[in-house]
C-alpha positions in Angstrom: -0.1 -0.1 0.2 1.5 3.0 -0.5 1.4 6.1 2.2 -2.0 7.8 1.4 -3.5 4.3 1.5 -2.1 2.6 4.5 -3.3 5.9 6.9 -6.8 5.1 4.7 -7.0 1.7 6.2 -5.4 2.9 9.3 -9.2 5.5 9.4 -11.8 2.8 8.1 -10.3 -0.2 10.8 -11.3 2.7 13.5 -14.5 2.9 11.9 -14.2 6.1 9.7 -17.1 6.5 7.3 -16.7 8.2 4.2 -16.7 11.6 5.7 -14.7 11.4 8.4 -11.6 10.6 6.6 -12.2 12.2 3.8 -12.3 14.9 5.9 -9.8 13.8 8.9 -7.1 13.9 5.3 -8.9 17.2 3.4 -10.0 15.0 1.0 -12.6 15.1 -1.3 -15.4 12.1 -1.0 -14.4 10.7 -4.2 -10.6 10.8 -3.3 -11.7 8.6 -0.4 -13.5 5.9 -2.2 -10.7 5.5 -4.7 -7.7 5.0 -1.6 -10.6 2.2 -0.2 -11.3 1.0 -3.9 -7.3 0.4 -3.9 -6.9 -0.7 0.1 -9.7 -3.7 -0.6 -8.3 -4.8 -3.9 -4.8 -4.8 -3.3 -5.4 -6.7 -0.1 -8.3 -8.9 -1.7 -10.4 -7.6 0.7 -14.3 -7.8 0.1 -15.7 -5.0 2.0 -14.8 -2.4 4.8 -16.2 -5.1 7.8 -12.9 -8.0 6.3 -10.0 -4.8 6.0 -11.2 -4.1 10.0 -11.1 -7.7 10.9 -7.6 -8.0 8.7 -6.9 -5.2 10.8 -6.7 -7.4 13.7 -5.6 -10.5 12.5 -2.1 -8.0 11.1 -2.2 -5.5 14.6 -3.0 -2.7 13.0 -5.2 -2.5 15.6 -6.2 -4.0 19.3 -9.5 -4.4 21.3 -10.4 -0.7 22.4 -8.3 1.1 19.6 -11.4 2.2 17.8 -13.0 5.7 17.6 
């Protein structure tokens, strides 16, 4: 993943919506959608829920860190 895609992944696995991610990163909603799509494709994930599971399985987040 690119550094920006990793940043988006971190926010997705913390439960942030695309709108919240866009505001946090000061980018457009469509840019966030593109990044999320690239992240899911590159990691072979089906959806955001699987991204969260991936995050837990790979130590990117631990219980209680969301939010």
